[in-house]
C-alpha positions as CSV (number, residue, x, y, z in Angstrom):
1,M,1.7,-17.2,19.9
2,E,-1.5,-18.8,18.7
3,K,-4.1,-16.7,17.0
4,E,-6.9,-15.7,19.3
5,T,-10.5,-15.7,18.3
6,C,-13.6,-14.6,20.2
7,T,-16.2,-17.2,20.9
8,F,-17.7,-15.4,23.9
9,S,-16.5,-18.2,26.1
10,Y,-15.0,-15.7,28.5
11,C,-16.7,-12.4,27.9
12,K,-20.4,-11.4,27.7
13,Q,-21.8,-11.4,24.2
14,P,-23.1,-8.0,23.2
15,E,-26.5,-7.1,21.8
16,T,-26.3,-6.4,18.0
17,T,-28.2,-3.8,16.0
18,V,-28.4,-3.5,12.3
19,V,-29.2,0.0,10.9
20,E,-30.1,0.5,7.2
21,T,-29.9,4.0,5.8
22,D,-29.1,5.8,2.5
23,I,-26.6,8.4,3.7
24,L,-24.4,7.6,6.7
25,L,-22.3,10.4,8.2
26,I,-19.5,9.2,10.5
27,G,-18.3,11.9,13.0
28,G,-19.9,14.7,14.9
29,G,-17.5,17.6,14.3
30,M,-17.9,20.7,12.1
31,G,-17.6,18.8,8.9
32,S,-20.3,16.2,9.7
33,C,-22.6,18.9,11.1
34,G,-22.2,20.8,7.8
35,A,-23.0,17.6,5.9
36,A,-26.0,16.9,8.0
37,Y,-27.4,20.4,7.7
38,E,-27.0,20.5,3.9
39,A,-27.7,16.8,3.0
40,C,-31.0,16.8,4.9
41,K,-32.1,19.9,3.1
42,W,-31.9,18.1,-0.3
43,A,-32.5,14.6,0.8
44,T,-35.7,15.0,2.9
45,P,-38.0,16.1,0.0
46,K,-36.8,13.0,-1.9
47,G,-37.4,10.6,0.9
48,I,-33.7,9.8,1.3
49,K,-32.7,8.7,4.8
50,V,-29.8,10.5,6.5
51,T,-28.1,9.0,9.6
52,L,-25.3,10.4,11.7
53,V,-23.2,8.4,14.2
54,D,-20.6,9.9,16.5
55,K,-18.2,8.6,19.1
56,A,-19.0,11.5,21.4
57,A,-22.1,13.7,21.6
58,I,-22.2,16.3,18.8
59,D,-22.9,19.3,21.0
60,R,-19.3,19.0,22.2
61,S,-17.7,16.8,19.5
62,G,-14.7,17.6,17.4
63,A,-11.9,20.2,17.5
64,V,-14.3,23.1,18.3
65,A,-15.7,21.2,21.4
66,M,-14.3,23.7,23.9
67,G,-15.1,26.7,21.8
68,L,-13.0,29.2,19.8
69,S,-12.2,32.9,20.0
70,A,-12.2,33.5,16.3
71,I,-13.6,32.2,13.0
72,N,-10.3,31.7,11.2
73,T,-11.6,31.6,7.6
74,Y,-13.9,34.5,6.6
75,L,-13.2,36.3,3.4
76,G,-15.6,39.3,3.7
77,L,-16.4,39.0,0.0
78,N,-19.6,41.1,0.1
79,V,-17.7,44.1,1.6
80,G,-14.7,43.7,-0.7
81,E,-12.1,42.7,2.0
82,N,-10.6,39.8,0.0
83,T,-11.1,37.8,-3.1
84,V,-11.3,34.0,-3.5
85,E,-8.1,34.2,-5.5
86,D,-6.4,36.0,-2.6
87,Y,-7.4,33.1,-0.3
88,V,-6.0,30.5,-2.7
89,R,-2.7,32.3,-2.9
90,Y,-2.5,32.6,0.9
91,V,-3.1,28.9,1.5
92,R,-0.7,27.8,-1.2
93,G,2.0,30.0,0.1
94,D,1.6,28.8,3.7
95,L,1.7,25.2,2.6
96,M,5.0,25.6,0.6
97,G,3.5,25.8,-2.9
98,I,1.6,22.5,-3.1
99,I,-2.2,22.5,-2.7
100,R,-5.3,21.5,-4.6
101,D,-6.2,24.9,-6.0
102,D,-9.6,23.6,-7.0
103,I,-10.6,22.4,-3.5
104,V,-9.3,25.5,-1.8
105,Y,-11.1,27.7,-4.3
106,D,-14.3,25.8,-3.8
107,V,-14.1,26.4,0.0
108,G,-13.2,30.0,-0.5
109,R,-16.2,30.8,-2.7
110,H,-18.7,29.3,-0.3
111,V,-17.3,29.8,3.2
112,D,-18.7,33.3,3.8
113,D,-22.2,31.9,3.3
114,S,-21.6,29.4,6.2
115,V,-20.4,32.3,8.4
116,Y,-23.6,34.1,7.5
117,L,-25.5,31.1,8.8
118,F,-23.6,31.1,12.1
119,D,-24.5,34.8,12.5
120,E,-28.2,34.0,11.9
121,W,-28.1,31.2,14.4
122,G,-26.9,33.5,17.2
123,L,-23.1,33.1,17.3
124,P,-21.8,36.3,18.9
125,I,-19.6,37.6,16.1
126,W,-17.8,40.9,16.9
127,K,-18.9,43.7,14.6
128,Q,-17.3,47.0,13.8
129,P,-18.5,50.0,16.0
130,G,-21.9,51.1,14.8
131,E,-22.7,47.9,13.0
132,E,-23.4,45.6,16.0
133,N,-27.1,45.2,15.2
134,K,-26.4,44.4,11.5
135,K,-25.8,41.0,10.0
136,L,-22.7,40.1,8.1
137,G,-24.8,39.0,5.2
138,E,-26.3,42.5,5.2
139,G,-22.9,44.2,4.8
140,A,-21.7,44.4,8.4
141,R,-18.0,44.2,8.8
142,A,-16.4,41.8,11.3
143,V,-13.8,42.8,13.9
144,R,-10.6,41.4,12.5
145,S,-7.7,39.9,14.4
146,G,-6.0,39.2,11.1
147,R,-6.7,39.3,7.4
148,W,-8.8,36.1,7.5
149,Q,-10.0,36.0,11.1
150,A,-13.3,37.3,12.5
151,M,-13.4,37.6,16.3
152,I,-16.2,35.9,18.2
153,S,-17.3,35.1,21.7
154,G,-17.3,31.4,20.9
155,E,-17.5,29.2,24.0
156,S,-20.8,27.8,22.7
157,Y,-19.8,27.9,19.0
158,K,-20.1,24.1,18.5
159,V,-23.3,23.9,20.5
160,I,-24.9,26.4,18.2
161,V,-23.8,24.6,15.0
162,A,-24.7,21.2,16.4
163,E,-28.3,22.4,17.1
164,A,-28.8,23.2,13.5
165,A,-27.5,19.8,12.5
166,K,-29.7,18.0,15.0
167,K,-32.8,19.9,13.8
168,A,-32.1,19.0,10.2
169,L,-31.7,15.3,11.2
170,E,-34.9,15.4,13.3
171,Y,-36.7,16.9,10.3
172,N,-35.3,14.1,8.1
173,R,-36.2,11.4,10.6
174,E,-39.8,12.4,10.9
175,A,-40.3,12.9,7.2
176,T,-38.8,9.5,6.2
177,G,-40.2,7.5,9.1
178,Q,-37.0,6.4,10.8
179,Q,-37.0,5.4,14.4
180,Q,-33.6,6.8,15.1
181,N,-31.0,8.6,12.8
182,L,-28.7,10.2,15.4
183,F,-26.4,7.7,17.2
184,E,-24.2,9.2,19.9
185,R,-21.5,7.4,22.0
186,V,-21.1,4.9,19.2
187,F,-17.5,4.4,17.9
188,I,-17.2,3.3,14.3
189,T,-14.0,1.2,14.0
190,R,-14.1,-0.1,10.4
191,L,-15.7,0.5,7.0
192,L,-17.0,-2.3,4.9
193,L,-16.8,-2.8,1.1
194,D,-19.6,-4.3,-0.9
195,E,-19.3,-8.1,-1.5
196,K,-20.6,-7.9,-5.1
197,E,-19.3,-4.6,-6.5
198,D,-15.6,-3.9,-6.6
199,N,-14.3,-0.8,-4.9
200,R,-17.7,0.2,-3.5
201,I,-18.4,1.3,0.0
202,A,-21.4,-0.5,1.7
203,G,-21.3,-0.2,5.5
204,A,-19.6,0.2,8.8
205,I,-19.3,-1.5,12.1
206,G,-18.8,-0.1,15.6
207,I,-19.3,-0.4,19.3
208,S,-21.3,1.6,21.9
209,V,-18.9,3.2,24.4
210,R,-21.6,3.2,27.0
211,E,-23.6,-0.1,26.5
212,N,-22.8,-3.7,25.7
213,K,-23.8,-3.2,22.1
214,V,-22.4,-3.7,18.6
215,Y,-23.7,-1.8,15.6
216,L,-23.7,-2.6,11.9
217,F,-24.7,0.1,9.5
218,K,-25.6,-0.4,5.8
219,A,-25.6,2.6,3.5
220,K,-25.5,3.6,-0.1
221,T,-23.0,6.3,0.6
222,I,-20.8,7.2,3.6
223,L,-19.1,10.3,4.8
224,N,-15.9,9.5,6.7
225,A,-15.2,12.7,8.7
226,C,-13.8,11.8,12.2
227,G,-11.2,14.5,12.5
228,G,-7.4,14.3,12.5
229,G,-5.0,12.5,14.7
230,V,-3.2,13.2,18.0
231,N,-1.1,11.2,20.5
232,T,0.7,9.2,17.8
233,Y,3.9,11.1,18.7
234,R,5.1,11.4,22.2
235,P,3.8,14.7,23.7
236,R,6.1,17.3,25.2
237,S,4.0,17.0,28.4
238,T,5.0,14.1,30.6
239,D,3.6,12.1,33.5
240,E,0.4,13.7,34.9
241,G,0.4,16.1,31.9
242,M,0.6,13.3,29.4
243,G,-3.0,13.8,28.2
244,R,-2.5,17.5,27.5
245,T,-2.1,18.2,23.8
246,W,-3.1,21.0,21.5
247,Y,-5.4,19.0,19.2
248,P,-8.2,17.1,21.1
249,V,-7.0,13.8,22.5
250,W,-10.0,11.9,21.2
251,N,-8.9,12.5,17.6
252,S,-7.3,9.1,16.9
253,S,-6.7,9.2,13.2
254,S,-9.9,7.2,12.6
255,T,-10.6,9.1,9.4
256,T,-7.3,8.2,7.8
257,T,-7.2,4.6,8.9
258,M,-10.7,3.6,8.0
259,G,-10.4,5.1,4.5
260,V,-7.0,3.5,4.0
261,Q,-8.2,0.1,5.0
262,V,-10.8,0.0,2.2
263,G,-8.3,1.3,-0.4
264,A,-8.9,5.1,-0.5
265,E,-6.0,7.0,-1.9
266,L,-4.1,9.4,0.4
267,T,-2.2,12.5,-0.5
268,L,0.5,14.5,1.3
269,M,0.5,12.2,4.3
270,E,4.2,13.2,4.9
271,N,2.8,16.6,6.1
272,V,2.2,17.0,9.8
273,F,1.3,20.1,11.8
274,V,3.6,21.4,14.5
275,P,1.9,24.5,15.9
276,T,3.7,27.0,18.2
277,R,1.7,27.2,21.4
278,F,2.1,28.4,25.0
279,K,4.2,25.9,26.8
280,D,2.5,23.1,28.8
281,G,-1.0,24.5,28.4
282,Y,-0.9,24.4,24.6
283,G,-2.9,27.6,24.4
284,P,-3.1,29.2,21.0
285,V,-1.0,32.3,20.3
286,G,-2.9,33.8,17.4
287,T,-4.9,36.3,19.4
288,F,-1.7,37.6,21.1
289,F,0.2,37.9,17.8
290,L,-2.6,39.3,15.7
291,F,-5.1,41.1,17.9
292,L,-3.0,42.2,20.8
293,K,0.1,42.8,18.6
294,C,2.4,41.1,21.1
295,Q,6.0,40.6,20.3
296,A,7.8,37.3,20.4
297,T,11.4,37.3,21.6
298,N,14.1,34.9,22.4
299,G,15.4,34.6,26.0
300,L,17.7,37.6,25.5
301,G,14.8,39.8,24.6
302,E,15.6,39.9,20.9
303,G,12.8,39.8,18.3
304,Y,13.8,36.6,16.5
305,V,11.1,36.6,13.9
306,Q,12.9,39.5,12.2
307,N,15.9,37.3,11.7
308,M,15.4,36.1,8.2
309,D,18.9,34.5,7.9
310,A,17.6,31.3,9.5
311,I,15.2,30.7,6.6
312,S,17.0,32.4,3.8
313,K,17.8,29.1,2.1
314,Y,14.1,28.3,1.6
315,K,13.5,30.7,-1.2
316,P,11.1,31.8,-2.6
317,Y,8.9,30.7,0.3
318,C,10.7,32.8,2.9
319,D,10.0,35.9,0.9
320,M,6.2,35.4,1.2
321,T,3.9,37.5,3.3
322,P,3.1,36.1,5.7
323,V,6.0,33.8,6.2
324,P,4.8,30.2,6.0
325,T,3.9,28.7,9.4
326,C,6.5,26.0,9.2
327,L,9.3,28.4,8.5
328,R,8.3,30.5,11.5
329,N,9.0,27.3,13.4
330,V,12.4,27.1,11.9
331,Q,13.2,30.6,13.2
332,M,12.2,29.5,16.7
333,L,14.1,26.2,16.6
334,E,17.2,28.0,15.3
335,E,17.1,30.3,18.4
336,M,16.9,27.4,20.8
337,R,19.6,25.4,19.0
338,N,21.9,28.5,19.3
339,G,21.3,28.6,23.1
340,K,19.1,31.7,23.0
341,G,16.0,30.2,24.6
342,P,13.5,30.2,26.0
343,I,11.1,31.8,23.5
344,M,8.8,34.3,25.1
345,M,5.5,35.9,24.1
346,Q,5.6,39.5,25.6
347,T,2.0,39.4,26.6
348,A,2.3,42.3,29.1
349,E,3.8,44.9,26.8
350,P,0.7,46.1,24.9
351,I,-1.4,46.0,28.1
352,Q,1.1,47.9,30.1
353,K,1.5,50.5,27.3
354,A,-2.3,50.9,27.1
355,R,-2.5,51.3,30.9
356,A,-0.2,54.3,30.6
357,E,-2.2,55.9,27.7
358,D,-5.8,54.7,28.0
359,K,-7.0,52.7,31.0
360,K,-10.3,51.7,29.4
361,K,-8.4,50.4,26.3
362,A,-6.0,48.5,28.6
363,K,-9.0,46.8,30.4
364,E,-10.4,45.8,27.0
365,L,-7.1,44.2,26.0
366,E,-6.8,42.4,29.4
367,I,-10.3,41.0,29.1
368,A,-9.5,39.9,25.5
369,A,-6.4,38.1,26.7
370,W,-8.2,36.1,29.3
371,E,-11.3,35.5,27.2
372,D,-9.2,34.0,24.4
373,F,-8.5,31.0,26.7
374,L,-11.8,31.0,28.6
375,D,-13.4,30.6,25.1
376,M,-11.3,27.7,24.0
377,T,-8.4,26.6,26.1
378,I,-9.2,26.8,29.7
379,G,-6.3,24.6,30.6
380,Q,-3.9,27.4,29.6
381,A,-5.5,29.7,32.2
382,G,-4.9,26.9,34.8
383,V,-1.3,26.6,33.8
384,W,-0.8,30.3,34.2
385,A,-2.5,30.4,37.6
386,S,-0.4,27.4,38.9
387,N,2.8,29.1,37.8
388,N,1.9,32.5,39.2
389,I,1.8,34.0,35.7
390,A,-0.5,37.0,35.1
391,P,-0.2,37.6,31.3
392,E,-0.8,41.3,31.8
393,E,2.2,41.5,34.2
394,K,4.8,39.1,32.7
395,P,5.6,37.2,29.5
396,S,4.8,33.6,28.9
397,E,6.9,30.8,27.3
398,M,6.2,29.4,23.9
399,M,7.3,26.1,22.3
400,P,6.6,24.1,19.1
401,T,4.4,21.1,19.9
402,E,4.7,17.5,18.9
403,P,3.4,16.6,15.4
404,Y,-0.3,16.2,14.6
405,F,-2.2,14.8,11.6
406,I,-4.6,17.4,10.4
407,G,-6.0,18.6,7.1
408,S,-7.9,21.7,8.1
409,H,-5.4,23.9,9.9
410,A,-1.9,25.0,8.7
411,A,-1.4,21.4,7.4
412,C,-2.8,19.4,4.5
413,S,-2.6,15.6,5.0
414,G,-5.7,13.6,4.0
415,F,-7.4,11.9,1.1
416,W,-7.2,12.5,-2.6
417,V,-10.8,13.5,-3.5
418,S,-12.7,14.4,-6.6
419,G,-12.8,18.2,-7.2
420,P,-15.6,20.5,-8.3
421,P,-16.4,19.7,-11.9
422,D,-16.6,23.3,-13.0
423,I,-13.0,24.2,-12.1
424,A,-11.0,20.9,-11.4
425,P,-8.8,19.5,-14.1
426,K,-10.2,16.3,-15.6
427,E,-7.7,14.1,-13.9
428,W,-8.7,15.6,-10.5
429,Q,-12.5,14.9,-10.7
430,W,-14.5,11.8,-11.2
431,G,-18.1,13.1,-10.9
432,Y,-18.9,13.8,-7.3
433,T,-16.9,16.4,-5.5
434,R,-15.4,15.3,-2.1
435,M,-15.7,11.6,-3.1
436,T,-12.5,9.6,-2.4
437,T,-11.2,7.0,-4.9
438,V,-13.6,4.4,-3.3
439,N,-17.0,4.6,-5.0
440,G,-19.5,6.1,-2.6
441,L,-17.0,7.0,0.1
442,F,-16.9,10.7,0.8
443,T,-14.8,12.8,3.2
444,A,-14.7,16.4,4.4
445,A,-12.8,18.8,6.7
446,D,-9.6,17.1,8.1
447,G,-10.2,14.2,5.7
448,V,-9.7,16.2,2.5
449,G,-6.0,16.3,1.6
450,A,-4.0,19.1,0.0
451,S,-6.4,21.8,1.1
452,G,-5.5,23.3,4.5
453,H,-6.6,26.5,6.2
454,K,-10.2,25.6,6.2
455,F,-10.4,25.8,10.0
456,S,-13.9,25.6,11.6
457,S,-15.9,27.6,9.1
458,G,-14.2,25.9,6.1
459,S,-14.7,22.5,7.6
460,F,-18.4,23.1,8.0
461,T,-18.5,24.4,4.4
462,D,-16.5,21.3,3.2
463,G,-19.2,19.2,4.9
464,R,-22.0,21.1,3.2
465,I,-20.4,20.5,-0.2
466,A,-19.9,16.8,0.5
467,G,-23.4,16.4,1.9
468,K,-25.1,17.9,-1.2
469,S,-22.8,15.8,-3.4
470,M,-23.8,12.6,-1.5
471,V,-27.5,13.3,-2.2
472,A,-26.7,13.5,-5.9
473,F,-24.8,10.2,-5.6
474,V,-27.8,8.5,-4.0
475,L,-30.2,9.9,-6.6
476,D,-28.0,8.5,-9.3
477,N,-27.8,5.1,-7.5
478,M,-31.3,4.5,-6.2
479,D,-31.4,0.9,-7.3
480,Y,-28.2,0.0,-5.3
481,T,-28.6,-2.3,-2.3
482,P,-25.5,-2.9,-0.1
483,T,-24.3,-6.5,0.2
484,L,-21.9,-7.0,3.1
485,T,-19.2,-9.6,3.7
486,T,-19.9,-9.7,7.4
487,T,-22.8,-10.1,9.7
488,A,-23.5,-8.2,12.9
489,E,-22.6,-11.3,14.9
490,D,-19.3,-11.7,13.1
491,A,-18.6,-8.0,13.7
492,A,-19.2,-8.5,17.4
493,K,-16.6,-11.3,17.5
494,E,-14.0,-9.1,15.9
495,L,-14.8,-6.0,18.0
496,Y,-15.0,-7.8,21.3
497,L,-11.8,-9.9,20.9
498,P,-9.8,-7.6,23.3
499,F,-12.5,-8.4,26.0
500,E,-12.1,-12.2,25.3
501,I,-8.3,-12.0,25.5
502,F,-8.3,-10.0,28.8
503,E,-10.8,-12.3,30.5
504,K,-9.1,-15.4,29.3
505,Y,-5.6,-14.5,30.6
506,K,-6.1,-12.0,33.4
507,N,-5.5,-14.5,36.1
508,Y,-2.1,-15.7,34.7
509,T,-0.4,-13.0,36.8
510,T,-1.1,-11.2,40.0
511,A,-1.1,-7.8,38.3
512,A,-3.5,-7.3,35.4
513,D,-1.1,-4.9,33.6
514,I,1.8,-7.3,33.6
515,N,0.9,-10.3,31.5
516,P,2.8,-12.3,28.8
517,N,-0.3,-13.0,26.9
518,Y,-1.6,-9.6,26.1
519,L,-0.9,-5.9,25.7
520,R,-3.0,-3.1,27.2
521,P,-3.8,-0.1,24.9
522,K,-1.8,2.3,27.1
523,Q,1.2,0.1,26.8
524,A,0.8,-0.2,23.1
525,Q,0.5,3.6,22.7
526,A,3.7,4.2,24.7
527,R,5.5,1.9,22.2
528,L,4.0,3.8,19.3
529,M,4.9,7.2,20.7
530,K,8.5,6.1,21.4
531,I,8.9,4.8,17.8
532,M,7.5,7.9,16.2
533,D,9.3,10.3,18.5
534,E,12.7,8.8,18.1
535,Y,12.7,7.6,14.5
536,A,10.0,9.6,12.6
537,A,11.0,13.2,13.4
538,G,9.5,13.9,16.9
539,V,10.5,16.4,19.5
540,S,13.4,14.3,20.9
541,T,15.3,14.5,17.6
542,W,14.4,18.2,17.0
543,Y,12.0,17.0,14.2
544,Q,14.8,15.4,12.3
545,T,14.9,12.0,10.5
546,N,16.6,10.2,7.6
547,K,16.2,7.1,5.5
548,P,17.8,4.6,7.9
549,M,15.7,6.0,10.8
550,L,12.5,5.8,8.8
551,E,13.2,2.3,7.6
552,L,13.8,1.3,11.2
553,A,10.5,3.0,12.2
554,L,8.7,0.9,9.6
555,E,10.3,-2.3,11.0
556,K,9.3,-1.5,14.5
557,L,5.8,-0.4,13.5
558,Q,5.4,-3.8,11.8
559,F,6.4,-5.6,15.1
560,L,3.9,-3.5,17.0
561,K,1.1,-4.2,14.4
562,E,1.6,-7.9,15.0
563,D,1.4,-7.4,18.7
564,L,-1.9,-5.5,18.4
565,S,-3.6,-8.8,17.7
566,R,-3.1,-9.4,21.4
567,L,-4.7,-6.1,22.7
568,A,-6.8,-6.6,25.8
569,A,-9.6,-4.6,27.3
570,E,-11.1,-4.6,30.8
571,D,-14.1,-2.4,30.2
572,L,-15.8,-0.5,27.3
573,H,-13.6,2.6,27.7
574,E,-10.5,0.5,27.3
575,L,-12.1,-1.4,24.4
576,M,-12.5,2.0,22.7
577,R,-8.9,2.7,23.4
578,C,-7.9,-0.6,21.8
579,W,-9.5,0.4,18.5
580,E,-8.2,3.9,18.7
581,M,-4.7,2.4,19.0
582,V,-5.2,0.4,15.8
583,H,-6.3,3.6,14.0
584,R,-3.2,5.5,15.2
585,L,-0.8,2.8,14.1
586,W,-2.1,2.6,10.5
587,T,-1.9,6.3,10.1
588,A,1.6,6.4,11.6
589,E,2.7,3.8,9.0
590,A,1.2,5.8,6.1
591,H,3.0,8.9,7.4
592,V,6.4,7.2,7.6
593,R,6.0,5.7,4.2
594,H,5.3,9.1,2.7
595,M,8.2,10.8,4.5
596,L,10.5,8.0,3.2
597,F,9.2,8.4,-0.4
598,R,9.6,12.2,-0.6
599,E,13.3,12.8,-0.8
600,E,13.4,16.5,0.3
601,T,12.5,18.6,3.2
602,R,9.2,20.1,1.9
603,Y,7.9,21.3,5.3
604,P,11.0,22.5,7.3
605,G,9.9,23.3,10.9
606,Y,7.3,20.4,10.7
607,Y,10.0,17.9,9.9
608,F,13.5,17.7,8.5
609,R,14.9,15.0,6.2
610,A,18.6,15.3,7.4
611,D,19.7,13.4,4.3
612,F,17.7,15.6,2.0
613,P,17.7,19.0,3.9
614,E,16.8,21.2,1.0
615,L,13.7,22.1,-0.9
616,D,13.7,20.6,-4.4
617,D,11.0,22.2,-6.5
618,E,12.5,20.8,-9.7
619,N,11.8,17.2,-8.6
620,W,9.4,17.3,-5.8
621,K,6.9,20.2,-6.3
622,C,4.3,17.6,-6.7
623,F,1.8,15.6,-4.7
624,V,2.8,12.3,-3.1
625,N,-0.1,9.9,-3.1
626,S,-0.3,6.4,-1.6
627,K,-2.7,3.5,-1.7
628,Y,-3.1,0.4,0.4
629,D,-4.6,-2.6,-1.5
630,P,-7.0,-4.4,0.9
631,K,-6.8,-7.5,-1.3
632,T,-3.0,-7.9,-1.4
633,G,-2.0,-6.0,1.8
634,K,0.5,-4.0,-0.3
635,W,1.3,-0.3,-0.3
636,S,2.1,1.7,-3.4
637,L,3.2,5.3,-3.7
638,R,3.4,7.7,-6.7
639,K,4.0,11.2,-7.7
640,V,1.1,13.3,-9.0
641,P,1.9,16.5,-10.9
642,Y,0.9,19.8,-9.3
643,I,-1.3,22.0,-11.5
644,Q,-1.6,25.7,-10.6
645,L,-5.1,27.0,-11.4
646,V,-4.9,30.4,-9.7
647,K,-2.0,32.6,-10.7
């Protein structure tokens, strides 16, 4: 088919806006809020302009949008509960022995300070009896649900953090004389390299998702922190439940794809996260395991997590405490394969036991069980209600989900970034911590690879570290002026092409969804999900794949990538979906290439290479890094030696 171009012959030409700034923060989640808070603190006195642009509105943007019931990374350093070294060992063990010790250590030594800020800002953090009126920074001890978790009443967690970021941005705007430095409902679709300087970031383009506008941003440095990726694999939920996933559906792998397209190096993109969650509602199980001490059983009532035979071949990792998250998935999958399902969380047992011994305690446990979901996963309460399940009366079913791309939870895909200069090996740092291999392009939170278990507090901390580092970068490059290869008008033609295609061809058929000349984003996503599910270790193959399947996946992804040039959009919402679809496809390709390159099963329970089913520490206890060359369009992959810094 002929190549389509947008001349605005069929669709309305949008208004274009050019914004010039020094520091551009893309994304509105915990990482970007941390970067805004910290960057503005150092940038404003120097007259450095900071701008944040977000696809959503930052009060409810990112993975913490609905709230949380616990801060999952809090060390309690000032009361001697843990050490930074303890934290590094925990993260390394859970991620099967391969992490960036320097990045994880950096988060660990700073994260408590971020939690102290949350406490000061009014986040209701549960304190030990008698210490309720004392701040954590003053020595109060948090109520723990686990070694690293601090319980909170966190429905408004993100709103509280976003308020601090917005105040910092407002302070910067007024001090530097900007008309506007917070752009919400603007979706950045592509980053731009400098025309004159090789491997230098210079700008970004995007669309308003509410108005007929296209934006072009020019910046001296950019933070690419748009979260992880979901809905690349086919979800377990079907039909009317298709939109229900564990990780937020608006996370479309934008971080990964936009960095890849300008040549930033990736690491451990073979890693995905497959969390165990309550079936259909995707409600988290951590509070029930850790705080309520509920037992998980198979369908016969047997406590399967005590069965170590299922994971005994994965030594020495199966001997760790706690058992790595992915190996706990293996235990569950083994039960189901052996016909011992379904897997049940015995939610009623601790509450019923407490009712017989202490009715007040029982009521507290019951309230905690419901608040866990009212704080962060209201949909799970809806699923329970619609199935006549009262968790205090009967157990609830659990299942491993479909795979997600995420770098801040119990997973570690993301970019290869420069480490802190005081502790990182020389080959792991190039001057500015959290900067990618593209000069001036930083990332944080889900964007930083090989450093999982940051969660919300660690992601905010990661953003703070990146934000301060970006100010240093600008101060060292004050004479730099971005020179872009595109204009706002050319960007509009690129971004609005799906509009042009739809309007041009919509009358060729009597049904707008059935047309030989274009593909709607929902149709394209169905194809992507089918490819990834069936060939790249999705739920339909029990997370198994092999070399022939992965090669076929790459072939089918290439066909789909060609067809994406014919994406069509009827309105602004669908235009956003078109570009989200592009982002998901590029990330899917990176993931498949990484899985194909690593010839072992490094993360059993997240995926299995059936042709290389074992762990191979001798040959593969290393990072797998990849890079896409925007000049040649070619991918390259390499091994990078793992260096253990914390014993």
